[in-house]
N, C-alpha and C positions, 0 to 999 in steps of 0.2 A: 535542445530539451528532450529530456527524456521521459517516457512514460513507461509505468508499470502497474499490473493489475494486483489489485488485493481482493481476498474473499471476505463477504461480510455473512453473518448468520443472520441478521434482522434487516427488514428495510426501514427507512425513515430516521436514520441514524446521521446520516449526511446529507449535504445539499451543495449541488454542483458550485463552484466558486469559492466554497471553503478553503482556507489555508490550516493545515495541521501538520503538527510535528509528527515525526516518525522516530521509534525507538529500535535500535538494532540489538539482535540477539545472536549470540554464537553458537554452533553447533561444531561437532569435532573437525568437520570437513567443509563446513558452507555458514552461511549467515541468513538470517530471517528478519523481517521488519514488522512491527506492529503500528497501525496507523492511528494517530491520537490515543485518546483512552481507551485502547483495546478495541475500537470500532471495526477493525479488519486485519487480517493477517495477510503476508506476503507468501509466495512459495519460496522455496530456499534458492541462495544464490552463492554460486562458486566464490572464491576469494577474489579472483580479478575483475568479478562484476559486480562488486558492492556497490550500492548507493552512496553517494559522499554526500548529499544535502542533508540538511537537519529536518527539512520541511516541505512539504509538496502542496500543490494546489489541486483538489478534486475536479476533473473535468467532464466525468461521466459516471453515473449510477444505474446498473441495469439489473433486470431479474433475468435468469436462464432457468432453464429445467433443472441444473445442479446447484442452484441457489444465486445468491446476489452478489454481483461484482463491483469493484468501485476501480476505475481508472485513475491514476493521480500524476500529474505532471511535475516533473523536478528541475529544476536551473543546473544542467550538467552538459 
């Protein structure tokens, strides 16, 4: 299992246990991912570190001083 963190701007959009699709976006030297219908976004990933799964399961939603973060688990 692979776990990655996504940044969310508002709370209340997701619940633990939800299975959501991810969409891959390409930058010149890296990739980024959007969770569901733009609920949250990932950091940038190097080419060799791309997420291969098309969907993931929400395992944690938390608030920090820097904002809201979602941890998603992928079958990889």
